[in-house]
Structures are given as C-alpha cells and as structure tokens.
C-alpha positions in Angstrom: 107.8 58.9 114.1 111.6 60.0 115.0 111.8 63.8 114.4 114.8 66.1 114.5 113.2 66.8 118.2 114.3 63.8 119.0 118.1 64.8 118.1 118.0 68.1 120.0 118.4 69.1 124.1 115.1 69.0 125.8 113.7 72.6 125.0 113.4 75.0 127.9 110.7 77.9 128.8 112.1 81.4 129.1 111.3 82.8 132.6 108.6 85.3 132.8 111.2 88.2 134.0 113.5 87.5 131.6 111.8 87.4 127.9 109.8 91.3 129.6 113.2 92.3 130.2 114.5 91.3 126.5 111.5 93.0 125.2 111.8 95.9 127.5 115.3 96.2 126.3 114.4 96.0 122.6 112.2 99.3 122.5 114.0 101.1 125.8 116.0 102.7 122.2 112.6 104.3 120.8 114.4 103.1 117.1 112.4 101.4 114.6 112.3 97.4 115.4 112.9 95.7 111.8 110.6 92.0 112.0 111.5 89.5 109.8 109.9 88.5 106.4 107.8 85.9 104.9 108.2 82.0 106.5 105.6 80.6 103.9 107.2 83.2 100.4 111.1 81.1 101.1 109.1 77.3 102.1 107.8 77.7 98.7 110.8 78.4 97.0 112.9 75.8 98.6 109.9 73.0 97.6 107.1 73.3 99.8 104.6 71.8 97.7 101.0 73.3 97.7 98.3 72.3 100.4 101.1 70.5 102.8 101.3 71.7 106.0 104.5 74.0 106.3 105.2 73.7 109.8 105.4 69.9 109.7 109.1 70.7 108.2 110.3 72.0 111.5 110.0 68.1 112.3 112.0 66.8 109.5 115.4 66.6 108.4 116.4 67.8 106.4 113.6 70.1 106.0 114.4 71.6 109.4 117.4 72.6 108.0 115.9 74.8 105.2 113.8 76.4 107.6 116.9 77.4 109.8 118.7 78.9 106.6 115.0 80.9 106.1 115.4 82.6 109.9 119.3 83.0 109.4 118.7 84.7 106.4 116.4 87.5 108.2 118.9 87.3 110.8 121.5 88.7 107.9 119.9 90.8 107.3 118.9 92.9 110.2 115.6 91.7 111.9 115.7 91.9 115.6 112.5 89.7 116.0 112.0 86.3 114.8 108.8 84.3 114.2 108.9 80.8 114.4 107.3 78.7 111.8 104.2 78.0 113.1 101.6 79.7 111.7 99.1 77.0 111.3 100.6 75.2 114.2 96.8 74.3 115.9 95.7 71.1 116.5 92.2 72.6 113.8 94.5 73.2 110.8 96.4 70.5 111.4 94.3 68.1 111.5 93.8 68.9 108.5 96.5 66.6 107.6 95.7 64.0 110.3 98.4 65.7 112.4 97.4 67.3 115.1 98.9 64.8 117.9 101.5 66.8 117.0 100.8 69.8 117.6 103.4 69.9 120.9 106.8 68.7 119.3 105.7 70.8 115.9 106.0 73.9 118.4 108.6 73.3 120.3 110.2 72.2 117.5 109.7 75.5 115.8 110.8 77.6 118.7 114.3 75.7 119.4 115.2 76.3 116.0 114.3 79.8 116.2 116.0 79.9 119.1 119.4 78.4 118.3 119.1 80.8 114.9 119.5 83.7 117.1 121.4 82.7 119.9 124.3 82.3 116.6 123.8 85.2 115.4 124.7 87.1 118.4 121.5 86.5 120.5 120.4 89.8 119.8 117.3 89.3 118.4 114.1 88.0 119.8 112.1 84.5 119.0 107.9 85.0 119.0 106.4 82.3 118.9 103.9 82.9 115.8 100.1 81.8 116.4 97.8 82.0 112.8 93.7 81.7 112.5 92.6 78.7 113.5 91.2 77.8 110.8 87.8 77.6 112.0 84.7 80.2 112.1 83.4 81.4 115.7 79.8 81.0 116.4 77.7 82.4 115.6 78.2 82.6 112.3 80.4 78.8 112.3 80.6 76.3 114.5 84.0 76.9 117.1 83.4 77.9 120.2 84.8 80.7 122.2 85.5 78.3 124.8 86.9 75.8 122.9 88.8 78.4 120.8 90.8 79.4 124.1 91.9 75.6 124.5 93.3 75.3 121.3 94.6 78.5 121.1 96.4 77.7 125.0 98.0 74.3 123.1 99.4 75.8 121.2 101.2 78.9 122.8 102.1 75.9 126.0 104.3 74.6 122.8 105.6 77.6 122.0 106.2 78.2 125.3 108.0 75.1 126.5 110.3 75.6 123.2 111.9 78.6 124.6 110.1 82.0 122.6 110.3 84.9 124.3 107.0 86.6 123.4 103.9 85.6 121.2 102.1 87.2 117.9 99.0 86.7 117.3 98.9 87.4 113.4 96.5 87.3 110.3 93.0 87.5 112.6 89.2 89.1 110.7 87.8 88.3 114.4 88.0 89.6 117.2 86.2 86.9 118.9 88.9 85.2 117.8 91.9 87.2 118.0 90.3 87.4 121.9 90.0 84.2 122.1 93.6 83.4 121.6 95.2 86.4 123.2 92.9 84.2 126.4 94.5 81.0 125.7 98.0 82.5 125.2 97.4 84.6 129.1 96.1 80.6 130.5 99.4 79.5 130.2 102.1 82.7 130.1 100.2 85.5 131.3 103.1 87.2 131.9 105.0 86.6 127.9 104.3 89.7 125.8 102.5 90.1 123.1 101.9 91.5 120.2 98.7 91.2 118.0 98.4 92.1 114.2 95.0 91.8 112.5 94.2 92.3 108.5 92.4 94.9 107.2 92.2 93.7 103.3 88.6 94.9 103.2 88.4 98.6 102.8 90.5 99.3 105.6 88.3 96.4 107.1 89.0 93.3 108.5 86.4 90.4 106.5 85.2 90.4 109.1 84.2 94.2 109.5 86.3 95.5 112.2 87.7 99.1 111.7 91.2 99.8 113.3 90.0 102.0 114.9 88.1 99.3 116.6 90.6 96.8 116.5 93.2 98.9 118.8 90.6 100.1 121.4 89.7 96.0 121.6 93.6 94.8 121.6 95.0 97.6 124.2 91.8 96.7 126.9 93.0 92.2 126.2 96.2 93.5 127.0 98.7 93.7 124.1 102.1 95.2 124.5 102.1 95.6 120.3 99.6 96.0 117.9 99.2 96.4 114.1 98.2 95.1 110.2 100.0 92.2 108.8 99.2 90.8 105.5 96.4 92.5 103.6 96.7 94.1 100.1 100.3 96.1 100.9 101.9 99.1 101.6 99.3 101.4 100.1 96.2 99.4 102.5 98.8 99.1 105.5 100.6 102.4 105.8 97.0 104.3 106.3 95.8 101.4 108.5 98.2 101.8 111.2 98.0 105.6 111.0 94.4 105.0 111.9 95.5 103.4 115.0 97.6 106.4 115.9 95.2 109.3 115.9 92.7 106.4 117.9 95.5 105.8 120.7 99.3 107.8 120.5 100.4 105.6 123.7 100.4 102.2 121.7 102.9 100.9 120.4 102.4 100.6 117.1 102.6 97.1 114.4 103.0 96.9 110.4 104.1 94.5 108.4 102.6 94.3 105.2 102.9 92.3 102.1 105.4 92.5 99.6 102.8 94.6 97.5 99.4 94.0 96.0 98.8 90.1 95.5 98.5 89.6 91.7 96.6 85.9 90.5 99.7 84.5 88.1 99.4 80.0 87.2 97.0 80.1 90.3 99.8 81.2 92.3 100.0 84.6 94.2 102.6 86.7 93.0 104.1 89.3 95.1 106.2 92.2 92.8 107.2 95.3 95.2 110.8 95.0 94.9 113.2 96.3 97.6 113.5 99.4 97.0 109.9 99.3 97.1 109.7 97.7 100.2 112.8 100.3 101.9 109.6 103.3 101.5 107.2 101.3 102.9 109.8 100.8 106.0 109.7 104.2 105.7 106.6 105.3 105.1 105.1 103.4 107.9 107.6 104.4 110.3 106.2 107.7 109.9 102.8 106.9 111.2 103.3 105.7 114.1 104.9 102.0 113.7 107.1 101.2 115.6 107.2 97.9 114.7 108.1 96.8 111.3 107.8 93.9 108.7 106.7 92.9 106.3 104.6 89.8 105.2 103.9 87.5 102.1 106.5 88.0 99.5 108.3 89.3 101.1 113.0 88.0 101.6 115.9 88.5 102.9 116.5 91.2 100.2 113.2 92.9 100.7 114.0 93.2 104.7 117.7 94.1 104.1 116.4 97.3 102.1 114.5 97.5 105.2 117.4 97.7 107.3 119.0 100.1 105.5 116.4 102.7 104.8 115.0 102.8 108.4 119.1 103.1 109.3 119.9 105.4 107.4 117.2 107.2 109.0 
C-alpha cells in the first residue's frame, strides 16, 4: 500500500552518544520536565473510531498530518518530551486487525512525524518511542512466554530507533515480568538509549497484578531504567501517593508522573474525564512536591491541560 513512509526521506537513528547527551541536558537543570498529554483522546476527537488501531494513522493521509498536529499542540503548550503514536504498535496488538506486517513502517513513521514537529518547534524537545503492553498475558496465567515477549518488544523498539527517537518510554504496564521483557527487548537493539518505565497503580495503590510502588521501583532500577514512575490510572489522587512512596523507597531515582485527567466516568459507553486544566495544574505542583522530575498527563488530557501545568510549574 502507498503510505506516508513512501513520501519521506529514509529515517535514521540518533547516535547513542547524542541521545544520551540530549537526555542529560534535559534533566541537568534540575527543573521539572513537562512531558505531553493524551494521544488517544485527541485522535478520537479527530475522528478515530472506537476499536480502530490508532497506530495506522501514522502511515495514512491525511491522518498522519493529524498526528503531527497533535504533537504540535503539546509542543506549543510547553512539553519537552513527546511520545510517538505507537502505544499498541507491537505485532501482537497490530495482529488483531491484520496489521502485524506493518510493525516497521508504523513505528518508523511515528518517530519521523514526532521528530518533524520537534525540529519545526526549535528542536528543544525529545522524541520518546512509546511502547505499551503486548496485548497478551504472560505465563503462567496466560500464553505469552518471556522470550517471545522480548522478541515482540525488540522488533518494535528497533523500528522506533530506526525512525530516530531519542529515548524509549515503556508505559501502562501492570506485570513486572512483562515490563522486564520490554526492557530486555529494548536493550537487545539499543543498549545505551535512555529508558523511561511507568506502571499503572490503579488497584488500591498497586498494579492490577499486585505490584506495589516500592517493589516496582526496586525492580525497574535494578533492570537499568533511567526514570521510573506511574501513568494512567484513576487520576491525580491515586498517582501522587504512588510517586511519594517511590521517592521514600528510592531517594535518588528520577521519578515520573503522568496522570489521567481525573477519575474516568462511563457515559454512553465512553470514558469521560472531567478534570479541568486548573485541576491538572494543581496536580502538576502536587506531584512535583511528591518527588517527580518528569511530569505529564495521560487519558482525557489535551493541550490546554498541559499549558496550565506548564504555567503552574514555571511560576513555581
């Protein structure tokens, strides 16, 4: 099929030393770093239908231009880390719609779209290759073996690196074995690339698989993650204590908080998030005080939410 990738110059990886230097420079000031907000929320508002794979918008026209517009909105709001539109870009999740052969082009193009907007905005932000859960369940509960999971994540990571990301962000994980496999997959293809890892603590202060913040930060630090934290979940009231517990357990680690825009409510079979930008600005200050250095937003958030957070953090 004719895709956006056919109309762009060949992608190229960022040299490891350059990626590391960019990461060190971003964190070196000691000031909070604003990440971006929701991708899915913005795609749905632009016409994505429930059940359709958002990652395929990267390689189609005019949808690829919409993905770029979303990145631009967050950059204009002050975001310094932009996640690619590749949350479900691994072959297991893409296979649900028969798209497993397109892992390479979907992820490379996503990196290129984000890079194009970062460069257009002055080049002061980093492009993070977004890796979400595999879509399967690890053994012994499910069928996914550790080695297969490593292969799945390595394939996606290789395409993101080829597309030119500065770092990899593994997110919304609930199982330590799965996030371990994802880390192994990334390190197989990019041993030195900066790596952010976040889990979802949406079950009474633990992940759905029973992982506590203390256990998560110890394991992820041991596996070599450069930054660790939580994302998604049930809103700021849940995530702020998680980050505080991580800070108490690991005083020196770089911590991350990327909360949903409030507690999700089901309205007409759709998740609705009611937190206003002012509420997310207050959350930004709270999670900064709890110890987070990298602060963003997740489901339900929009550029106005991130702009309010940026202004609050800057004023502080």
